[in-house]
Structures are given as C-alpha cells and as structure tokens.
C-alpha positions as CSV (number, residue, x, y, z in Angstrom):
1,M,4.8,15.8,-11.1
2,S,1.1,15.8,-10.9
3,S,-1.3,13.1,-12.0
4,S,-2.1,13.0,-15.7
5,L,-5.4,11.7,-16.8
6,L,-6.2,10.5,-20.3
7,S,-9.6,11.6,-21.4
8,K,-10.3,8.3,-23.3
9,P,-11.5,5.5,-21.1
10,M,-9.1,2.6,-20.8
11,T,-10.0,-1.1,-20.5
12,L,-8.3,-3.6,-18.2
13,D,-6.7,-5.2,-21.3
14,Q,-5.2,-1.8,-22.3
15,F,-4.0,-1.3,-18.7
16,E,-2.4,-4.7,-18.7
17,E,-0.4,-3.7,-21.8
18,K,0.9,-0.6,-20.0
19,L,2.1,-2.9,-17.1
20,L,3.7,-5.3,-19.6
21,D,5.5,-2.3,-21.2
22,G,7.1,-1.7,-17.8
23,E,4.9,1.2,-16.5
24,R,5.2,1.8,-12.8
25,W,3.2,4.0,-10.4
26,V,0.2,3.9,-12.6
27,E,-3.5,3.2,-11.8
28,L,-6.8,3.0,-13.4
29,V,-9.6,5.0,-11.8
30,E,-13.1,4.4,-13.2
31,G,-11.6,3.8,-16.6
32,R,-9.2,6.8,-16.4
33,F,-5.5,6.1,-16.7
34,V,-3.6,7.9,-13.8
35,R,0.1,8.4,-13.6
36,L,1.4,9.0,-10.0
37,S,4.6,10.7,-8.9
38,P,7.3,8.2,-7.9
39,P,7.4,7.5,-4.1
40,D,9.5,10.0,-2.1
41,D,12.2,9.2,0.4
42,A,9.8,9.2,3.3
43,H,7.6,6.7,1.5
44,G,10.7,4.5,1.0
45,D,11.7,4.7,4.7
46,V,8.2,3.5,5.7
47,V,8.3,0.6,3.2
48,R,11.7,-0.5,4.3
49,N,10.8,-0.4,8.0
50,L,7.4,-2.0,7.5
51,S,8.8,-4.8,5.3
52,R,11.4,-5.7,8.0
53,S,8.7,-6.0,10.7
54,L,6.3,-7.9,8.4
55,A,9.0,-10.3,7.3
56,A,9.9,-11.1,10.9
57,H,6.3,-11.6,11.8
58,L,5.1,-13.5,8.7
59,K,7.9,-16.1,9.1
60,K,6.2,-17.2,12.3
61,T,2.7,-17.6,10.6
62,T,1.4,-20.2,8.2
63,D,-1.6,-18.4,6.6
64,T,-0.5,-15.0,5.3
65,Y,2.0,-13.5,2.9
66,A,2.7,-10.0,1.7
67,C,3.0,-8.5,-1.8
68,F,4.5,-5.1,-2.5
69,E,3.0,-2.7,-5.1
70,L,0.8,-5.3,-6.6
71,P,-2.0,-3.7,-8.7
72,L,-5.5,-4.7,-7.4
73,I,-8.6,-4.8,-9.5
74,V,-10.9,-3.1,-7.0
75,R,-13.7,-2.7,-9.5
76,C,-14.4,-4.1,-13.0
77,D,-17.1,-1.8,-14.3
78,P,-16.0,0.9,-14.7
79,P,-12.5,-0.6,-14.2
80,T,-10.5,0.6,-11.2
81,V,-7.1,-0.7,-10.4
82,R,-5.2,0.5,-7.3
83,C,-1.6,-0.1,-6.4
84,P,-1.1,0.1,-2.6
85,A,2.3,-0.2,-1.0
86,V,1.5,-3.5,0.6
87,S,-1.3,-6.2,0.3
88,C,-1.5,-9.1,2.7
89,F,-3.2,-12.3,1.4
90,R,-4.3,-15.5,3.0
91,F,-2.8,-18.7,1.6
92,Q,-5.1,-20.4,-0.9
93,T,-5.5,-24.1,-1.7
94,E,-4.4,-23.6,-5.3
95,G,-1.0,-22.1,-4.3
96,R,0.7,-20.9,-1.2
97,F,1.9,-17.7,-2.9
98,A,-0.7,-17.5,-5.6
99,E,-0.6,-13.7,-6.1
100,T,3.2,-13.2,-6.2
101,D,3.6,-14.0,-9.9
102,K,0.6,-12.0,-11.2
103,L,0.8,-8.8,-13.1
104,F,-2.4,-7.7,-11.2
105,T,-5.1,-9.5,-9.3
106,E,-8.8,-9.7,-8.6
107,T,-8.1,-11.6,-5.4
108,R,-9.2,-9.5,-2.3
109,P,-6.4,-9.1,0.3
110,A,-7.1,-9.5,4.0
111,L,-5.2,-6.3,4.7
112,I,-4.2,-3.3,2.5
113,I,-1.5,-0.9,3.7
114,E,-1.3,2.5,2.0
115,I,1.3,5.2,2.5
116,A,0.0,8.8,2.3
117,S,3.3,10.3,1.1
118,T,3.0,12.2,-2.2
119,N,0.3,14.8,-3.0
120,E,-1.7,12.5,-5.3
121,R,-1.8,9.7,-2.7
122,R,-2.8,12.0,0.1
123,E,-5.5,13.8,-1.9
124,A,-7.1,10.6,-3.0
125,M,-6.7,8.6,0.2
126,A,-10.3,8.9,1.5
127,H,-11.6,7.7,-1.8
128,R,-9.0,4.9,-1.9
129,V,-10.0,3.7,1.5
130,S,-13.7,3.8,0.9
131,G,-13.2,1.8,-2.3
132,Y,-11.3,-0.9,-0.4
133,V,-13.9,-1.1,2.3
134,E,-16.8,-1.3,-0.3
135,W,-14.8,-4.1,-2.0
136,G,-14.9,-6.0,1.3
137,V,-11.3,-5.7,2.5
138,A,-11.3,-6.6,6.2
139,A,-8.6,-4.1,7.2
140,V,-6.9,-1.0,5.8
141,W,-4.0,0.8,7.3
142,V,-2.9,4.2,6.2
143,I,0.6,5.3,7.3
144,D,1.1,9.0,7.0
145,P,4.8,10.0,7.1
146,V,3.9,13.7,7.0
147,T,1.9,13.7,10.2
148,R,3.6,10.6,11.5
149,H,0.3,9.0,12.2
150,V,-1.3,5.6,11.4
151,H,-5.0,5.2,10.6
152,Q,-6.5,1.8,11.0
153,F,-9.8,0.8,9.4
154,H,-11.6,-2.5,10.1
155,G,-14.5,-3.1,7.9
156,Q,-17.3,-0.5,8.2
157,S,-16.2,0.6,11.7
158,A,-14.8,4.1,12.4
159,G,-11.1,4.4,11.9
160,Q,-8.6,4.6,14.8
161,M,-5.6,7.0,14.7
162,L,-2.3,6.0,16.3
163,K,0.6,8.3,16.9
164,E,4.0,8.2,18.7
165,P,4.6,6.6,21.2
166,Q,1.7,4.2,20.6
167,V,2.1,0.8,19.1
168,L,0.6,-0.5,15.9
169,I,-1.1,-3.9,16.7
170,G,-1.9,-6.3,13.9
171,H,-4.9,-8.0,15.6
172,P,-7.2,-9.3,14.2
173,V,-5.7,-9.6,10.7
174,L,-2.1,-10.1,11.8
175,P,-2.4,-11.3,15.4
176,G,0.9,-11.1,17.3
177,L,2.3,-8.2,15.2
178,A,3.3,-5.2,17.3
179,V,5.3,-2.3,15.8
180,P,6.0,1.0,17.6
181,V,4.6,3.8,15.4
182,S,8.0,5.6,15.7
183,D,9.8,2.7,14.2
184,L,7.8,3.1,10.9
185,F,9.3,6.5,10.3
186,R,12.9,5.7,11.3
187,Q,15.5,6.9,8.9
188,P,18.2,4.3,7.8
189,E,21.3,4.4,9.9
190,W,23.6,5.1,6.9
191,L,21.6,8.3,6.2
192,K,22.0,9.5,9.8
193,S,25.8,9.0,9.7
194,A,26.3,10.5,6.2
195,P,28.4,13.7,6.2
196,S,26.6,16.9,5.6
197,P,27.0,18.3,2.0
198,L,29.5,21.1,1.6
199,V,28.0,24.5,1.1
200,E,29.9,27.1,-0.8
C-alpha cells in the first residue's frame, strides 16, 4: 500500500480526532494527512530486539525513558506530526513518565530512533531526519533492516554509519548502552525453528 495524501490541509485538532478514532501508522506532513503502510516483519524484529536492549539499559538509569510509536509535533505551522519507532525522553519535574499517557506530544525527545523498513519510510527518511535536527533533537538513529546498517546523527554534525560487526554505542545520549549491530536484525528463535511450509 502506498501513502495516500488528502488534498485538503488538516489541522492538529483534526489529526487528533483521527488518532482518537484509532487510526495507526498515520502522520501529518505540512498539513497533509499521510497514511503509511503497516510495519513489515523486519521492522518488527528490529523493534523487538531494540526494546529488549533499551529496557535492560534504561532500568539502570534514572533520567531517561522510552516511548514507542508516539506521534511527535515536529512543527506547528504548517503542522507536521511524525511517528517514529522510538522516542527517548528525559524525566521532567512534572512527572517521571510525562509523555507515556499522551496521544501526541510537543515535547522534544533527547533521541529519536527511526526504522527505514517500508518504502514510504525509506523514501522520506532524509526529510524526516532533517526535520528532527531542525527541531533541535540531540540525536537521531536510523536503523535500516534492508542494508543492515545504522546511521547515527548528533545535532548538525555529519552522520556516522555502522555495520556488522560494529557496535552501536549510546554515548552521549544513552551512555553505557552498547548493542552489536547484528543483534538489531536477529530473527526470533521461534521463527528460526518453525518448520518449512509444505509445497505441493
């Protein structure tokens, strides 16, 4: 399924109504409503592996937590709402997990992690990353299950590409985190051991 864009500009209030109606995998790009294809299996594998590593690491920290598929208001005029795979926030004084109960948020994460899986996500990735950087996000990671690479961007500096057998290091946003790039693309054990389908 390809992206479908509605010609009539949409407001943030109208986009909120879509989310309240249960819409998923939708975004708002400069006032245009965008419907993305559902994440594929490779996307799901990365999220599962990444969430396991993040959970183990964040249990040891006292200042950061992660939200998955939380829509972010990157720009208000014209309105742009992106929905990355993972957003990592610093704890705020008004609440340790202030963003977890929100439908979408204007709070800027310390780290955004995108997964370049489906065609729409891959084709728009450069624009997505530049928008996050202009918004002031300290770090953006793009995990590409097609090329099995990870691209790290820190502020305005040039990006760094990691590949197997290199290790993804969380410093400076997630100091102490170290994940082998190969672990991000590992298939679940149950899938490896599943019997091959019969072919007639």
